C-alpha positions as CSV (number, residue, x, y, z in Angstrom):
1,M,2.6,-10.9,-2.0
2,N,0.5,-10.2,1.1
3,H,-3.1,-10.7,1.8
4,D,-2.6,-9.5,5.5
5,T,-5.7,-7.4,6.3
6,T,-4.5,-6.9,9.9
7,G,-5.7,-3.4,10.0
8,P,-9.3,-3.7,8.8
9,S,-9.9,-7.1,10.8
10,G,-7.9,-6.2,13.9
11,T,-9.2,-2.9,14.9
12,K,-12.5,-1.1,15.5
13,S,-14.1,-0.3,12.1
14,I,-16.3,2.7,11.7
15,V,-16.1,3.5,7.9
16,S,-17.2,1.3,5.0
17,T,-15.3,0.9,1.8
18,H,-18.6,2.1,0.1
19,S,-17.7,5.6,1.4
20,V,-14.2,5.9,-0.1
21,F,-14.4,3.3,-2.9
22,G,-11.4,3.2,-5.4
23,A,-9.0,5.0,-2.9
24,P,-6.2,3.5,-1.2
25,C,-7.3,2.4,2.3
26,W,-4.4,0.4,3.8
27,V,-0.8,-0.8,3.4
28,S,0.5,-4.1,4.5
29,L,3.9,-5.7,4.8
30,T,5.1,-9.3,4.7
31,S,8.2,-10.1,6.4
32,R,10.4,-13.1,7.4
33,D,11.1,-12.1,11.0
34,L,8.3,-10.3,12.9
35,E,10.4,-9.2,15.8
36,A,13.0,-7.9,13.7
37,T,10.5,-6.0,11.5
38,K,9.0,-4.4,14.6
39,E,12.3,-3.3,15.9
40,F,13.3,-1.9,12.4
41,Y,10.1,0.2,11.8
42,G,9.9,1.3,15.5
43,A,13.4,2.8,15.1
44,V,12.9,4.3,11.6
45,L,9.3,5.5,11.8
46,G,8.6,5.5,15.5
47,W,5.7,3.1,15.2
48,Q,4.2,1.2,18.2
49,W,2.6,-2.2,17.9
50,R,-0.5,-4.2,18.9
51,T,-1.7,-7.7,18.2
52,G,-4.9,-8.0,15.8
53,K,-7.2,-10.8,15.5
54,L,-5.3,-12.7,13.1
55,G,-2.9,-14.3,15.6
56,E,0.6,-13.9,16.8
57,R,2.2,-13.8,13.4
58,F,0.4,-10.5,12.7
59,R,0.8,-6.9,14.1
60,I,-0.9,-3.6,13.7
61,A,1.4,-0.6,13.4
62,L,0.3,2.6,15.3
63,A,1.4,6.1,14.8
64,D,0.3,8.3,17.7
65,G,-2.2,5.6,18.5
66,V,-3.8,5.6,15.0
67,P,-3.5,2.3,13.1
68,V,-1.4,2.9,9.9
69,A,-0.3,-0.4,8.6
70,G,-0.4,-4.2,9.0
71,I,2.6,-6.5,9.4
72,A,2.5,-10.1,8.7
73,G,5.5,-12.5,9.6
74,V,4.6,-15.2,7.1
75,A,6.9,-14.6,4.2
76,A,9.0,-17.8,4.8
77,M,6.2,-19.9,6.0
78,W,3.8,-19.0,3.0
79,Q,6.7,-18.7,0.5
80,M,5.7,-15.2,-0.2
81,A,7.7,-12.2,-1.3
82,V,8.9,-9.6,1.2
83,A,7.1,-6.4,0.1
84,W,4.9,-3.6,1.0
85,T,1.4,-3.9,-0.7
86,P,-1.3,-1.1,-1.0
87,Y,-5.0,-2.0,-0.6
88,F,-7.8,-0.1,-2.4
89,A,-11.3,0.1,-1.1
90,V,-14.0,-1.7,-3.1
91,P,-17.8,-2.0,-2.7
92,S,-17.5,-5.6,-4.1
93,A,-14.4,-7.8,-3.9
94,D,-15.9,-10.4,-6.3
95,E,-16.6,-7.7,-8.9
96,A,-13.3,-6.1,-8.5
97,V,-11.6,-9.5,-9.0
98,A,-13.6,-10.4,-12.1
99,R,-12.8,-7.0,-13.6
100,V,-9.1,-7.6,-13.1
101,Q,-9.4,-10.9,-14.8
102,E,-11.3,-9.7,-17.7
103,R,-8.8,-7.0,-18.3
104,G,-5.8,-9.3,-18.4
105,G,-4.7,-9.1,-14.8
106,T,-4.0,-11.8,-12.2
107,A,-5.9,-13.0,-9.1
108,A,-3.2,-14.5,-6.9
109,V,-5.3,-14.9,-3.6
110,G,-8.9,-14.5,-2.8
111,P,-11.3,-13.0,-2.4
112,L,-11.0,-14.4,1.1
113,S,-13.1,-13.5,4.2
114,F,-11.5,-11.6,7.1
115,P,-14.4,-10.3,9.2
116,P,-15.5,-7.6,9.0
117,G,-14.6,-7.7,5.3
118,R,-13.1,-9.6,2.5
119,A,-9.7,-9.3,0.7
120,A,-7.9,-10.3,-2.4
121,L,-4.4,-9.9,-3.6
122,L,-4.1,-9.1,-7.4
123,A,-1.7,-8.1,-10.0
124,D,-2.2,-5.8,-13.0
125,R,-1.3,-6.4,-16.6
126,D,2.2,-5.6,-16.1
127,G,2.8,-7.5,-12.8
128,A,2.5,-4.8,-10.4
129,T,0.9,-6.2,-7.2
130,F,-1.9,-4.6,-5.2
131,G,-4.8,-5.6,-2.9
132,I,-8.4,-4.9,-2.6
133,W,-10.6,-4.7,0.5
134,E,-14.3,-4.9,0.8
135,G,-16.1,-4.0,4.1
136,E,-15.5,-2.0,7.2
137,L,-12.2,0.1,7.5
138,F,-9.9,-0.1,10.5
139,S,-10.5,3.5,11.5
140,D,-11.8,6.7,10.0
141,W,-10.3,7.2,6.7
142,E,-9.4,10.7,7.2
143,S,-7.5,9.8,10.4
144,W,-5.5,7.2,8.6
145,R,-4.6,9.7,5.8
146,R,-3.6,12.4,8.2
147,S,-1.7,10.3,10.8
148,T,1.1,8.8,8.5
149,P,0.2,10.1,5.9
150,T,0.6,7.2,3.5
151,F,0.9,7.9,-0.2
152,I,1.5,5.5,-3.0
153,S,2.9,5.6,-6.6
154,L,2.9,3.1,-9.4
155,H,6.1,2.8,-11.5
156,T,5.0,1.2,-14.7
157,R,5.7,1.3,-18.5
158,D,2.6,3.3,-19.6
159,A,0.8,5.5,-17.2
160,F,-2.0,6.1,-19.5
161,D,-2.6,2.4,-20.1
162,A,-2.4,1.7,-16.3
163,A,-4.8,4.5,-15.4
164,I,-7.3,2.9,-17.9
165,F,-6.8,-0.6,-16.2
166,Y,-7.2,0.7,-12.7
167,G,-9.9,3.2,-13.5
168,E,-12.1,0.3,-14.9
169,V,-11.3,-2.0,-12.0
170,L,-11.8,0.5,-9.3
171,D,-14.4,2.8,-10.9
172,W,-12.2,5.9,-11.0
173,A,-13.6,9.0,-12.8
174,S,-17.0,7.3,-13.0
175,E,-20.4,8.8,-12.6
176,R,-20.7,7.4,-9.1
177,P,-20.8,10.1,-6.4
178,G,-17.6,10.2,-4.3
179,C,-15.5,8.4,-6.9
180,C,-11.8,9.2,-7.3
181,E,-10.8,11.9,-9.7
182,V,-8.1,11.3,-12.3
183,H,-6.0,14.1,-13.8
184,Y,-3.0,14.1,-16.3
185,E,-0.2,16.3,-15.0
186,G,3.1,16.6,-16.5
187,G,3.2,13.2,-17.9
188,E,1.8,11.5,-14.8
189,V,-1.5,10.4,-13.8
190,V,-2.6,11.9,-10.5
191,L,-5.4,10.3,-8.4
192,R,-7.4,12.5,-5.9
193,S,-10.0,11.5,-3.3
194,R,-12.0,14.1,-1.4
195,G,-9.6,16.7,-2.7
196,D,-6.4,14.9,-1.5
197,V,-3.8,13.4,-3.8
198,V,-3.7,9.7,-2.8
199,A,-1.7,8.1,-5.7
200,R,0.4,8.9,-8.8
201,I,1.2,6.7,-11.7
202,E,4.5,7.3,-13.6
203,S,5.7,5.8,-16.8
204,G,9.2,4.4,-17.5
205,A,9.7,1.0,-15.8
206,L,11.1,-1.8,-17.9
207,G,9.3,-5.0,-17.3
208,A,12.1,-7.1,-18.3
209,A,14.7,-5.4,-16.3
210,P,16.9,-7.6,-14.1
211,D,16.6,-5.2,-11.2
212,P,13.2,-5.6,-9.5
213,T,13.2,-2.1,-8.1
214,I,12.5,-0.8,-11.7
215,R,10.1,-3.3,-12.8
216,P,6.4,-2.2,-12.5
217,H,5.6,-2.0,-8.9
218,W,3.6,0.2,-6.3
219,Q,5.9,2.1,-4.0
220,V,4.7,3.0,-0.6
221,H,5.7,6.5,0.8
222,F,5.6,7.7,4.4
223,A,5.7,11.3,5.4
224,V,8.4,12.0,8.1
225,A,9.8,15.0,9.8
226,D,13.5,14.1,9.3
227,V,14.5,12.1,6.2
228,A,18.2,12.0,7.2
229,A,17.4,10.6,10.6
230,C,15.2,7.9,9.1
231,A,18.0,6.9,6.7
232,R,20.6,6.8,9.5
233,A,18.2,4.6,11.6
234,A,17.5,2.3,8.7
235,E,21.3,1.6,8.2
236,L,21.7,1.1,12.0
237,H,19.1,-1.4,12.2
238,G,20.1,-3.6,9.3
239,G,18.4,-1.8,6.3
240,S,20.0,0.2,3.5
241,V,19.5,3.4,1.6
242,L,19.0,3.1,-2.2
243,T,18.7,6.7,-3.0
244,K,18.6,9.9,-1.1
245,S,17.8,13.6,-2.0
246,G,17.3,16.5,0.3
247,D,13.5,15.7,1.0
248,E,13.1,12.1,0.1
249,A,15.0,8.8,0.5
250,V,14.2,5.2,-0.8
251,L,15.1,2.7,1.9
252,R,15.1,-1.0,2.2
253,D,14.2,-2.7,5.6
254,Q,16.2,-5.5,7.1
255,D,14.3,-8.2,5.0
256,G,14.6,-6.3,1.7
257,A,11.2,-4.6,1.5
258,Q,11.5,-1.3,-0.3
259,F,9.6,1.9,0.8
260,T,10.0,5.8,0.6
261,V,10.3,8.4,3.3
262,T,9.6,12.0,2.4
263,S,9.4,15.2,4.2
264,H,6.8,16.8,1.9
265,R,3.2,16.0,1.7
266,Q,1.2,15.4,-1.5
267,R,-1.1,18.1,-2.5
């Protein structure tokens, strides 16, 4: 679990979560070895790095100069799982946390203040971990979406039930102007913000399965130009390839955190 808000608190913020509420606005990774993590993702995704305001254990990943992710080398020190975590923009962290708890979810950490905002790490009813962020964003949301672009998907037991949970927590498909739109397409829940597909929810995970890769979880996807090259770089730098098709590969980094690289963009 990761409550690293390196991006929002470590870079110049110009957009508030009020303008993109309910949508994914950041992704963050906890690692055991910060230097090894920097080397791995620099080789696989071409990221560069800079220090944020949270100290030497935290880094901001840059793609073509645009902040795209936060890295926190605190997994061992804080006894946290090594994992990628998506963060959703909310107008009120306190209200979002209360909604999660009222609906059977869990508040693991927070809300905590990380000027210029507040963050919390939560879990839904099936145990999938996610974060929320209230306050100014690290950069223009459109720039973040276009630079990586980052896309997330929830693998869970019941997509419809999960959509109700997240919809009530994050005000999806509400009457508020600018809220995220929810559509049901081919057995999946598709989330759109400002016309872009920003998340999908898929049914089928088994909560009691011994393999954590198929338990309910949010998967972070990064668009890349060459999937095969990313897979080779991952293996050369201590990671592994879990699955690979022509335009997509599921990888593990040197610490065991799972993520997806894809050559197609969501529409």
